[in-house]
N, C-alpha and C positions, 0 to 999 in steps of 0.2 A: 313717538310717545312723549318725549320731552316737550315738543311743541304743543301737543294736545293739552297737557296739564297746565303749561304756562298760559296758553290761550284761554283756557277755562277760567283761571283765576283772574287774568287781566280783564276778561269780559265782565266778571262780577265786580271788579274794581271800578271799571268805567260806568257800570250800571248805577253805581251809587253817586255819580258826579252831580246829578240834579240836586240832591239833598245838600251836597257841599256848597253849591252855588247859592242856595237859598238860606244859608246860614244856620242850618240845623246840625252842624257837626262840630267836633272839637279835634284839633290836630295836636300831635305831640312828636317830639324827636327823642329817640333813645339811643344810648350807646349799648351795643350788643357784642358779646364775645361767646364763641362756642368751640368745642373740641369733641370729636368723636373718633373712636379707635376700636377696630375689631381685634379680638384677642389673638387671632392668627390670620395669615394671609387667606384671601379667597382663592380656592383651588378650582381650576377649570381645564379639563383635557390635559392634565399633566403640567400645566403652567400655573403660575400664581402671581398675585399682585396684592399689595397691602391696601387696606381700606381704612384710610385716615383722612379726616377733614377737619378744618378749623380756620379761625381767623377772627378779626375784630372789624366791626362795621357800624353803620348807622342805619337805624330803622325809622322810617317815616310812617306814622300811624294816623288813621282817620277813624274816629269813633262817631257813629251816628245813633240817633235815638231809636230809629225804627228798623234800619237795615243791618245793624251789627257793626263790626269793626273790620277795617281793611288795612293792609300794610304792604310796604315795599322795603326791601333791605338790600344793601350792597356793601362789600368790604373786601378785605384781603388778609393774608397771613403768611407765616413761615412755618413749615413743617420740618423739624430737625432730622427726621428719619423716615424715608419712604423706602420700600423694597419691592423687588420683582424677581422672578426666576423663570428661566426657560432653558431647555436642553441641558438640565443639570447645573446651570450656571446661575448664581445668585448675585445680584447687585443691590447696593443700598446707598443712601446719601440724603442730603437735604433737598427740599423742594419748595417752590413758591405756590401760593394758592390765591385765586380770585373767586369770589362768589357773588351771586345775586339771587333774589327770590321774591315771591309775593305770597300773601296769605289772607285768610278770612276767618272770623270767629263770630258766633252769635250766642249771647247769654240769655238763659232763662232764669230769672230770679224767683226762687221758690220761697224765700223768706229774707229777712234783713241780713241773715248770716250765710245762707246757703244759696248757691247758684250752680247751674249745670250749663256747660258750654259745648257747642259743636265747633270743631276746629278743623281747618284744612290749610295746609301750607306746602309750598314747593320751593326747593332750593337747588341750585346747580353750582358745582365746584369745578373750576378748571385748574388742574394741578400740573406743574412741569418742573423737571429737575434733571441735572446731570449726575447719574449714579455711577458707582464704580465697584469692582470686585476683582476676583482672581479665578482663573481656570487653567489647568495644565501648567501651573507655575508661570503663567503669563497674565499681565494686567488686562482687565476688561473695563471698558467705559461704555456707558449707554445713556442716550438721551431718551427720557421717559416722559410721555404726555398722557394724562388720564382725565377723564370727565366722570364725575360722580354726581348723580341726581337722586333726590329723595322727595317723594310726594307722600305726606303724612295726612291721614284723616283719623280723627279721634273724638272721643267724648270725655270731657274733664269735669270734675266736681271741685268747686271752690268753697271752702268753709272759712269764714272770717271769725277769728277769736276776738279781735278788737278792730278798731277802725284802721289800724296800720299793720296788722299781722294776720296773715291768712295762710292756709295750707291748700295744696293742689294735688289731686291724684287723677290720672287719666289712663286710658287704654284705647288702642285702635290698631290700624294697619299702616305699614310702611312699604310703599312700592319703591324699590331702589334699582338703580342701574350702575354698572361699572364698565367703562370702556377705556382700556389702557393699551398703549403701543410703546414699544421699545426698539430703538435702533442702536445696535451695539457694535463695538469694534474690539476684536480679540488680538492682543499683541501688536496693535498698531497697523495690522494689515487685513485680517479676515473680518468681514462684515456680516452681520446677521440681523434680521428683523423678526419681531413676533408681536402678537396682540392677544389680549384677554378681553372677553366680553361676557358679562354675566348680568342677570336681573332676576328679580322675584318679588313677590308680595308676602310679607311676613308680619306676624303680630308684634306689637310693642306696648310697653307701658312706661309711664313716667310719674314722678312725684316732685313736688317743689315747695318752696316757701317764699312768701312775699311779705316784705316788711319795709320799714323806713329807717334810714340812717341820716340824722340831722335833717329830718323832714324831706329827704329825697327818697322816692320809692325805688326799691331794689327787688329783683326777682332772681332766684337761683333754682334751676331745674335739673334733675337727673333723669336720663332716658336710658332704656335698655331694650334691645331687640335681639332676636336670633336670626341671622342671615343664612339662608340655605342656597347653596350652589352644589358643586360636587361634594363639598363638605359643609358642615354646619358650624358657624362660628358666632360667638357672642359679640354684640356691638354695644359699647357703653359710651355715653356722651353726657356732657354737661353744658348748659346754657346759662348765661348771666346777662341780665339787662339792667340798665340804670337810666332813669328818666333824666334827660338833659334840660328840656324846656317844653312848655305847652303854649299854644298860640291859637 
């Protein structure tokens, strides 16, 4: 499924390449930062894993006159607290995160102030960390690796109050997957392994503000979705982007 979504967006990305080569496009480079966190751990078959993603990266964006906008993004980050539980044992600790993604959007300009956008984007997070805890008065350590993917499709409305200030509101669907494995050691001798796999397609909405600081475009967006597995949890996220350069 992950390859399917990534391949679909990459195919769209490559389809636009003729217009790039003919000089009908504009490119830009943005600094992006994001963080998403579920209110509680995702519960599956009596096991659980935290759903937290985030990091700082660079987004390369291609804007075309007829085909819409395409982008690729990559980056990394540090998550101060990840957690997992299995067999009644809970471990937690910091983790490192690497991510990459691609996306596409197309704008329909209804007036000088109002536009409607069709948006699709895919992002994959590879998260790993050495977590620790305690069970039966013995220390527990666990090496945890997880992959979180999110494929979002949505419709957004942009309303420009001025040339530099706009509001954004959107809604759509989020297809997400979580695959987490933990290899643990109890008391330095007893080993155990477990895994958690979950996925679903759930509704989401977002709102944001776009403005300029010292003539530099900035966008801040808040996202909210409800993830449904064995339990239902709220996912809240924030994305920030800052234009670095156009060329």
